[in-house]
C-alpha positions in Angstrom: 83.7 124.1 74.6 87.4 124.3 76.2 88.2 121.0 77.5 90.7 122.7 80.0 90.8 125.1 82.5 94.4 127.0 82.9 95.4 127.9 86.6 98.1 130.8 86.6 99.6 132.8 89.7 102.9 134.9 89.7 103.3 134.7 93.7 104.1 132.2 93.9 105.1 131.2 90.5 103.2 128.3 88.8 100.9 127.3 86.0 99.2 124.4 84.9 95.8 123.2 83.1 93.1 121.1 84.9 91.1 118.5 82.6 87.6 119.0 83.4 86.9 115.4 82.5 89.1 114.1 84.9 88.5 116.4 87.8 84.9 114.7 87.5 86.4 111.1 87.5 87.9 112.5 90.7 84.8 113.9 92.3 82.7 110.7 91.1 85.9 108.2 92.6 85.8 110.3 96.1 81.7 110.0 96.4 82.4 105.9 95.9 85.0 105.4 97.9 82.8 107.4 101.0 79.6 105.4 100.4 81.5 102.3 100.3 83.5 103.1 103.5 79.9 104.2 105.1 78.2 101.0 104.4 81.7 99.0 105.1 81.6 100.1 108.4 77.5 98.8 108.8 78.5 95.3 107.6 80.2 92.5 109.9 79.0 90.4 112.6 76.9 92.9 113.8 75.1 94.4 111.0 74.4 98.3 111.4 71.9 100.5 109.2 73.4 102.9 107.2 71.3 105.7 109.2 72.4 104.7 112.3 76.5 104.7 110.9 75.6 108.0 110.3 74.4 108.8 113.2 77.0 107.2 115.1 79.4 109.2 113.2 77.8 112.9 114.5 78.0 111.1 118.1 73.8 110.5 117.9 73.6 106.5 118.0 73.2 104.6 121.4 75.9 103.7 123.2 76.7 99.9 121.7 76.5 101.1 118.0 78.6 104.4 118.9 81.1 102.1 120.6 81.4 99.4 117.2 81.6 102.4 114.9 84.1 104.6 116.3 86.3 102.6 118.5 86.1 99.0 116.3 85.6 99.7 112.9 86.3 103.4 111.9 90.3 102.9 112.6 90.4 99.9 110.4 88.5 101.3 107.8 90.7 104.9 107.9 93.8 102.4 108.0 92.8 100.6 104.6 92.1 103.7 102.9 95.6 104.8 104.0 97.6 101.7 103.2 95.8 101.3 99.7 96.3 104.7 98.5 100.1 104.6 99.9 100.8 101.6 98.1 99.2 103.1 94.4 101.2 106.0 94.3 104.3 104.1 95.5 103.7 101.8 92.4 102.3 104.4 90.1 105.9 106.7 90.8 108.2 103.3 90.7 106.4 102.6 87.3 107.2 106.3 85.9 110.7 105.8 87.0 111.6 102.3 85.9 109.6 102.9 82.5 108.3 99.4 82.9 104.6 99.1 83.3 104.9 95.5 85.9 106.8 97.5 88.5 105.9 97.8 91.7 107.1 98.4 95.5 108.3 94.7 95.4 110.8 95.5 92.2 112.9 97.4 94.4 112.9 95.3 97.4 110.9 98.1 99.5 108.3 95.1 100.7 110.0 92.8 101.2 112.7 94.3 103.0 110.2 95.5 105.4 109.0 92.4 105.8 111.9 90.9 106.7 112.6 93.5 109.5 109.0 93.3 110.8 109.2 89.5 110.8 112.7 89.8 113.0 111.3 92.2 115.4 108.4 89.9 116.0 110.5 86.8 116.2 113.1 87.9 118.2 112.1 90.8 120.5 109.8 88.0 122.3 107.4 91.2 123.4 110.5 92.8 124.8 109.5 95.9 123.0 106.0 97.3 122.2 104.1 96.2 118.8 103.8 100.3 118.4 107.5 100.0 117.0 106.8 97.7 114.3 105.9 100.0 111.2 109.4 102.0 112.4 111.1 98.9 111.9 109.4 97.9 108.9 109.9 101.4 107.4 114.0 100.7 108.3 113.9 97.5 106.8 112.4 98.9 103.4 114.8 101.6 103.3 117.5 99.3 103.8 116.3 97.4 100.7 116.0 99.9 98.7 119.3 101.8 99.7 121.1 98.5 98.9 119.6 98.5 95.2 120.3 101.7 94.6 123.9 101.7 95.5 124.3 98.4 93.5 122.5 100.0 90.2 124.7 102.9 90.2 127.2 103.2 87.9 128.0 106.9 86.5 124.0 107.4 87.2 121.5 104.6 87.8 120.0 103.2 84.4 116.6 102.2 85.3 116.8 98.5 83.7 119.9 97.9 86.2 118.2 98.8 88.9 115.1 96.3 88.1 117.3 94.1 88.0 119.2 94.3 90.8 115.7 94.9 92.8 114.5 91.5 92.0 117.8 90.4 93.3 117.6 91.8 96.5 114.1 91.2 96.9 114.2 87.5 96.7 117.2 87.5 99.0 115.0 89.4 101.5 112.0 87.2 100.5 115.0 84.2 102.0 115.8 86.4 105.0 112.0 86.2 106.0 111.6 82.6 106.0 115.1 82.0 107.8 113.7 84.5 110.6 110.6 82.8 110.7 112.2 79.1 111.1 114.8 80.5 113.5 112.2 82.2 115.9 109.9 80.9 118.5 107.8 78.5 117.3 104.7 80.4 119.0 105.2 83.5 116.9 105.6 81.7 113.4 101.6 82.2 113.6 101.7 85.7 114.1 104.0 86.6 111.9 102.5 84.4 108.9 99.2 86.1 109.7 101.2 89.7 109.3 103.1 88.2 106.2 99.5 87.8 104.2 98.6 91.5 104.6 95.6 92.7 107.0 94.3 95.4 108.8 92.5 93.2 111.5 93.4 94.9 115.1 94.2 98.4 114.0 93.1 101.2 116.3 93.4 104.9 116.5 96.7 104.6 117.8 97.7 103.3 114.6 96.2 105.6 112.5 97.7 108.5 114.4 101.1 106.9 113.9 101.1 106.5 110.2 98.6 109.2 109.0 100.8 112.3 109.0 103.4 109.9 107.3 101.8 108.8 104.5 99.4 112.2 104.1 102.6 114.2 103.9 104.4 111.7 101.4 101.3 111.6 99.1 101.4 115.4 99.1 105.1 115.3 98.4 104.5 113.0 95.5 101.3 115.1 93.7 103.9 117.7 94.3 106.2 115.9 92.0 104.2 115.4 89.3 105.8 117.5 86.4 109.3 115.7 87.4 107.6 111.9 86.9 105.9 113.2 83.6 109.8 114.1 82.4 111.4 110.9 83.8 108.7 108.6 82.2 109.8 110.3 78.8 113.6 109.5 79.3 116.8 110.9 80.9 117.4 112.8 77.4 114.4 114.2 77.4 114.3 115.1 81.0 117.6 116.6 80.8 116.4 118.2 78.0 113.7 120.2 80.0 116.2 121.1 82.7 115.5 118.6 85.1 118.3 117.2 87.5 117.2 113.3 86.9 119.7 111.9 89.3 118.8 114.2 92.4 114.8 113.7 91.5 115.2 110.3 90.6 116.7 109.7 94.3 114.1 111.9 95.7 111.2 110.2 93.8 112.6 106.5 95.5 113.0 108.0 98.8 108.9 108.9 98.6 108.0 105.5 96.8 110.1 103.5 99.8 108.8 105.8 102.7 105.4 105.5 101.1 105.6 101.5 100.6 107.4 100.8 103.6 104.7 102.6 106.0 102.2 100.9 104.5 103.9 97.3 105.2 104.9 98.1 108.5 101.1 98.9 109.6 99.4 96.2 107.7 101.9 93.4 106.5 102.5 92.0 102.6 99.0 93.2 101.0 100.2 92.5 97.4 99.6 93.7 93.8 97.9 97.2 94.9 100.9 98.9 93.7 100.3 97.1 90.6 96.7 97.1 89.9 95.6 100.6 90.9 98.4 102.9 88.4 97.1 100.6 85.6 93.2 101.0 86.3 94.0 105.2 86.7 95.7 105.2 83.2 92.7 103.8 81.7 90.5 106.3 83.6 92.8 109.5 83.6 95.3 108.8 81.1 99.2 109.0 81.8 99.5 112.9 83.4 100.7 112.3 86.6 99.1 115.8 87.8 95.9 113.3 87.6 97.0 109.7 87.6 98.6 110.3 91.5 95.4 111.3 93.1 93.2 108.6 91.3 95.8 105.6 91.8 95.2 107.0 95.5 91.5 106.8 95.5 91.6 103.5 93.0 94.4 101.8 95.7 92.1 102.7 98.8 88.8 101.4 97.3 90.8 98.1 96.4 92.1 97.8 100.1 88.7 99.0 101.3 87.1 96.1 99.5 89.6 93.5 100.0 89.3 93.9 104.0 85.4 94.4 103.7 85.5 90.7 101.6 88.1 89.4 104.8 85.6 90.6 107.2 81.9 89.5 105.7 82.4 86.6 103.6 83.8 83.9 106.4 82.0 85.0 109.5 83.2 84.5 112.2 86.7 84.1 110.4 88.9 87.2 109.8 90.7 86.1 106.3 93.8 88.6 106.0 92.8 91.1 103.4 96.2 90.4 101.2 94.7 86.8 100.4 91.6 89.0 98.5 94.2 91.7 96.8 96.4 88.6 95.8 93.3 86.3 94.3 92.8 89.5 91.8 95.7 90.5 91.3 97.6 87.5 90.3 95.5 87.1 87.4 96.1 90.5 86.6 99.8 90.7 86.3 99.5 87.2 84.1 97.5 89.6 81.9 99.9 92.0 82.0 102.9 89.9 81.4 100.5 88.5 77.9 100.2 91.8 77.2 103.8 92.7 77.2 104.4 89.6 75.5 102.1 90.2 72.8 103.4 93.9 72.5 
């Protein structure tokens, strides 16, 4: 029995093969994610049965449950899914470009640049500007830090190793700026900034969903469309050029996509760490290293990680609402140490 299905078209011209096993994994993960999302909606300080959750989604429940499900919990669930998918795909792209299994959006200064810009906005705007501007400000900060990394790493092209080393330096500098902005700003805003720094989707609404959904969905589609270029770049610059890939131009495009995804995620949810590191590694164990399926599976696993982290944040310490970033860090830090040990053994 043939494991692959080949899809071809002449107008427009494309061809690719689909691994039937990987398609099954994508479907199973999608079903699991939907099930966890529905169960998560029902859990919280007020428990709502799954049947009532489903009735609320079609507008057939009582007004109280309808309000809790649609207006309070659904936006938070959707933002968790979007943020997790964006961070995971951003990390997968960087791991291909830098050819380093420890790469993540933090490595290029993206998340720390976005965080520094957002904390400066919180500390110094003093309520003069709407908090709805926060995602855009964070995105601008992420692009600034990544552009600085890219320009500093340029020397007749960008070496992945130089890019990684300079990225760590820029990331450290942005972290120092974040601390400075927190200390220099008004004291009463420090707690707000600190909560956001920890990474949380608390208080998100449909306005946040509408603001971030087109951005993240669009760049996720661009990333999947660049899967072939990612496969080539992961094999090295010489191989990529040998198969006709314009390495520098595609690398710049892919870095921009990675920054856009990570920056928009940080802008809406703060510093939720380690998702961009863990999800791509888990995806490789399930579907291998071909980016045609690795990117969708990474997105699903990243969404699942953030969703579970937020579920724990909402339910384990009621009435406290712990930042989801605390839970991803609790899992991600040992995972990072394991990867370091494995790399040392290699």
